[in-house]
N, C-alpha and C positions, 0 to 999 in steps of 0.2 A: 429211238436213240436220240434223235434231234430234240424230241420233247423232253427227255431226261436232262440233256445238256442245258436246255432253256430253263428248266426248273432250278437246276444247280446254280446257273448264272443269276437268276432272280434272288435265290436265297443268299448267294454271296453278296449281292448288292445291298439287300436288306440288312445283312449282318454288318456290312461296312457303314451303312447309314446309321444303324443303331449305335455302333461303336463310336462314330464321330459325334453323334448327339450326346452319348454318355461322356465322351471326353470333353466336349464343350460344356456340359453341365458341371463337371468336376472343376474345370478351369474357372467357370463363372463363380462357383461357390468359394473357390480359393481367393478370388480377387475381391469378393464382397467383404465389407467390414463385418466383424462379429457382432451381431445384435445383442448377444448375451453380455459381451464385454462392454458395450456402449450404453446399456440401460441398467442403472443401479436398481436394486430391489426397493420396492415401496416401503417407506418407514412411517411410523405413526407420528413422529415428531422430529424436527430438525431445529436446533437452536444456534443462532448466529449472534455473536457478541462483539462489541467494538466500543471505542472511545468517542467523545464528542469532537470528531475531526473528519477530515476529508476521506480518510481510508474507510470510514463506515458508511458514507453516503450510498455507494453501490449496494451494500447489504440492505439498506432501507428500501431501495427501489426493488430489490429482489423479493422482499417480503410484500411490499405494497402491490406489485404487479403480478404476483402469483407465478413468478418465473420458475419456481421449484415445486409447483403443485403436482407434478408428475413424479416427484421424488419423495415427498412427505405429505401426510394429511394435514399437518400443522407445522408451519414455518414461522418462527418468532425471532424477534430481535431484543437483546438486552444490552444495557449500557454498563461499561465498567468505568469507574471514576478515578482509580488510583492503582498503582502497581500491586499492592497487597490484595486488592479485590480481584485483579486480573489473575494473579497467581493462584488464589483460592479457587476461582472458577475452573482453571485449567487442571489443578490437582484433584478436585472433587468430581471431575467428569460432568460438570454442569453445562458444558458447551460442546458443540461439534466443530464449529469454525469460528476463529477468533481473529479480529483485526488488531494489529499492534505494531509498534516500531520494530524494525528488523533486528536491532540489537537486543531487544527484550525477548524476541522469539529465540535468538541464539542463546541468550542467557538461560531461559527456561529449559531449552533442549539440553544444554550442557549440564544442567542440574538434575536431569533425569525425568523431566516432564515429558510424557509421550505425545510428541507433536512433530509435524513436518511443515516446512514452509511451502505454500502453494503458489504465491505470486509476490511480486513487488509492484505495487500500483501507485505509490506516492514517491515522486522523485524531486520534489522541490517545494518546501513549505517554510523555509527559514528566511526571515527578512530582518533588517534593521529598520526601526521606525524612529523618526527624528522630528524635532521642531525646526531644524535647520535644513532648508532645501538644497544647500550647497554641498552637502556631504555625499560623495559619490562612490568612495571606496573605503575599506576599513582603515586605511592609513589616515583618512580625513578625521577619524574619531580620536586621534591621539590627544591625550590630556583630558578627555571628557569622562563623565560618569555615565555608566551604562547599566541599566537593570537587566539581569540575566537570570532566567529561571533554571531550577534543577542543577545546582552546583555539581560539577564533575560528572554530569550526565551528557548524553549525546549532543544536544545543542551547544552546551558550554564547551565541549571538546572540539567540535567543528569550528566554533568561533575562535577559540584560542589557537588552534592549529593554523587557521587561515591568517590570523593576526601575525603569527610567527613567520609564515611564508611571505608576509608583506614586509618583513624586516623589523617587527616590533616585539616587545616583551609584554605580554598581557598583564603581568604582575606589576609592571612599572609604568607602562605607557597609557593604561586606562585605570580608572577607578571603577571596579566592578561591584555592583550592589546585587547580591544574590537574593532571589525570592523563592518561596516554596513551590509556587506553581506559575504557569504562564499568565493566568488571570490576575495574580498578584502583581506581576510586572506590568501588565496592561493598566491596572488601577493606578499604580504609581505614575505612569505616563499620563493618564487621563486627568489625574488630580494635580498635575504639574509639579510633582515631587522629584521627578527626573525629566531630563529632556530627550533621552534616548533609551531605547530598549531593544533587546533581541527577542523577537516573537515568532511564533509559528502560526500559519493559517489554521483556523479562521480567526484567531485572536487579533491578527494584524487588521483584517477588514472590520472586525468589531470595534477596535480602537478608533479607526478612521471614521466609522459611522457614529460612534458615541460622541465624538467631538465635532461632528458635522464637517469633517475634513474631506468628504467625498461629495461630488466628484472633484478630481484634481484641478478642474478648470476654475474653481472658486478663487476669488481675488487674494484672500489671505487665510488659507486653511491653517488650523492649529498644528496638524501633524502631517508628515509626508512619508510615503512609502519610500524608503531610502535604499540601502545596499541589498541587492539580491545575493544571498550567500551562495546560491547554486552557481550563479554567474562568476562570482569570485573564485569558487572552486575550480570551474573550468579554466578561467583566465590564469590563475596562479599555478595550477597543476598541468596545464596544457592538455586538458582532456575534455570530455563532454560536460556541458554545464548542467549537471544533474547529480543527485546523491540518492542512493537507494535507501530511503528513510523508513518506509512502512509498507506493510502488506498483510496478507491473510494466511493463517496457519490452520491446518487440520489437526484436531486434537483427539486423543483417546482412540477408540475403535474406529472412528471416522477416517483416521489417517491411513488405515489399512485397506480401505475399500477404494480401489483404483477407479472403478466406474463412478462412484460418488464424487471423489475428488475431481475427476475430469469434468463431470457435469456441473459441479459448483463453480469451478474455475471458469468454464465457458460462460455460465450465467453471470458471474461477477464481471467478466470482461465486457459483456454486452451491456450490463447495467451501468458500468463505468462510462462507456461511450455515450449512453443516454444522458448521464449527468453532465458530461462535458458539452454535449450538444444542446442541452435544455437547462441552462444554469438557473434560470428563474424558477422553473418548476421543481428542480432538484432542491433549491433553497427552501421553497415552501414545504416540501416533503421532509427535509431535515428538521425544520423548525417544528413540525408536527410531532416528531418523535423525541426531539431533544430540546427541552424548554429553554436552556441557556442560549440557544442560537436563534438568530433572526433570519428571515428569508433573504433580505438584502445583503447581509454580511456573508452568508453562505454563497450567494450568487457572485458576489465580488471576489471571494476567495477562489471559486472554481475558475473564474475568468483568467487567473494568473497561474494556474497549475500547469506544469508540463504535461503534454499528452502522451509521453512515453509510458509504455506498459510492458511488462515481461513476466513470464512464468518464472518460478524459482530456479529452474534449470537454466533458463536463458540469462538470468541475472547473476548467476553464480560468480563469474569472474569479477564483475564490478563489486558485488556484495562482499566477496572475500577480501578485496582490497580495502573496502570501507571498514569491515569488521576488524581487519588487521590493524588499521590505524587506531581504532578504539581499544583494541587489545594492548597495543604498545603503550598507550597513554593512561588508560584506566582499565586494567584487566577485568575487574569485577563487572563492568558494564556488559560483557559478553560471556560471563561465566568462566573466565580465566583461560580460555583456549578457543581456537576456531572450531566450529562444529564440523563433524565428519560428513562425508558425502551423503549419508542417509537423510541428513537435514533437508536436502534439496529434492528429495524424492528418489524414485528408482532411476538408475542410470539409463540413458536412451539406448 
């Protein structure tokens, strides 16, 4: 009888041990991340597209470093040079991820292009460039002629809005000379046909390099990096000195693949950190892919970029306020309405 009780006790203990091990295994599985969800399926090709600007530099590093070699057999970068080309690439399904201004992404989305914003990585690229080193705020430019690219587009709207917040009327207190592109505005400045221009990086750094106005320690440089419009934004609005200006969008079928979007976003964030920490190497990389850029001007532009970075969901509040401003002043720039929540990806 004693022997029987002993066996029963041993069996009971073994059952409890197995049950505990089973329970532990279940809990362990439940607490581990899902590998299937974290690893996107291998693709034959992944195409990244962007402009000749800072928002594209991390994409170039992703291609060059093989950061997505576990995602696609071939990862390539292509340049878009104007809004029409960007729109065609998006509509024709010729790209998977596209770098662009945030208002352009909203515009395309509201017009039915299948895309979603992934991140906002550029928060400060607008500057006044001047021959006068004494001009410190937009108010100081009263009565002056200023070259401004892209009439009624995002840079012009931000400039006019901040001028009004400074107590001025842009139509009366400035003589604005509009140009088709930032490079045209830069050329007017370099050729001394105007003394001031509103430019975005890297055009600012290119203008300073072209006129040998860099470094700023030179005795009499021709041009000066003047008002930082992001700082004016923060000062006049009582908010952070940053503007959600550009980021990356997932396009077409790619936008539906959560694992792929997460993987590309993480790789982009890592490559962006590399660019910020290795400005000279990033400059050389950008010049290798984009002929119009020079290594030094890219490195100069990176040195003044804000380090702030946010996913689309994290940036939503600031971005909606910014897009709301554009909507109020030039509705067509964002597609005549604010994008719905799906623009920012799945809700948390």
